[in-house]
N, C-alpha and C positions, 0 to 999 in steps of 0.2 A: 406687348410682346416681351418686354423685359421681365415682367412678372411671370409669364409662362416659362421663359428660359430658366429663371431662378427656381421655380417649383420643379422643373424637369431635372435640374442638377441636384436638388435636395432628394428627390425620389431615387435617382440613380445612386447617390451616396448611401441612402438607407438600405437599398438592395444589396450593395457591396458589403456593407456592415453585417447585415443579416446572414448573407452567404458565408462570410468568414466566421461568424459565431457558430453557425451550423456545422461547419467543417471542424472546428475545435472540439465540439461535443462528440463527434464520431471517432476521434482518435482514441486508441486504447491508452491506458495510464501506465506506460512504461512496461516494466517487468512484472507488474502485479497480476496480470491475467494468468500466466502459467502457474504461479504459486497458488492462486485460488483453486485450481483444479487438483494440484498435487498435495497440498497440505492435509486435506481430510484423510488421506491414507496414513498419516503419521499420528493421528489422534490416539492417545493412550500409550504411545511408545516413547521410549527414551531417545532423545535426539539432541544434536548440537546445531544451533541456529547462528549463523554468521550474519552480522548486520552491515549495511553499507556505510553508515555514519555512526559514531559513538552516541549512545543514548545515556547521557550522564545522569539525568534525573531518575532513571530506574536502574542505574549501576550496571550498564552493559557497555563495555568499551569496544570489544571486538566480537565476542561471541557469548552465547549463553547455553548452558547445558541443563536439561531437565526433561520433564514429561509434558508433552503437548496435551493440554486439556480441552481446548475449544478453539474453533476457527469459524469466522463468518466472512462476509464479503470484504471487509476492511481491516479487521482486527484478529489477533491471535492471543491466546492465553497459555502461558507455560508455567508449570510448577517447578520451582528450583529449591534446592536445599542449601541454605546459607547459615552457618554457625548452628547447626543442628535444629534449625527451624525451617519449616516449609513456607516459601514465599511465592505468591502468584505475581507474575509480571505480564502486563498487557501492553502490546504495541502494534503498530500498523504493519500490515503485510507488505506495503510498499518499501519498508525499511530492510527487507530480507535480501541478502546477497546469496546465501547458500544454506541448504538443510542437509544434515547427514544423520542417519539413524545409527545409534550406538547401542551396544549390548551392556546391560548392567547385571 
């Protein structure tokens, strides 16, 4: 009887764990979903992208201005001009706070 009770508790624990993991997978990843739909409209246009947190490794502290070159499900590629050189910067869509089209 003790063994049956133990296995019953283990099975219930596993079911609770599996249900909680399933619910985690179904949640959208924050603000990323709206940007995935909107960013393709900006491809080939000059725009200013404001980031949520500083991206020091690619020299973006608050925002970056350039021409949006490519977008996929997780990443975007923007072409910036720095010191008369064209530089491609690639970062995750989830880091975006705002996008504004600018005229050049």
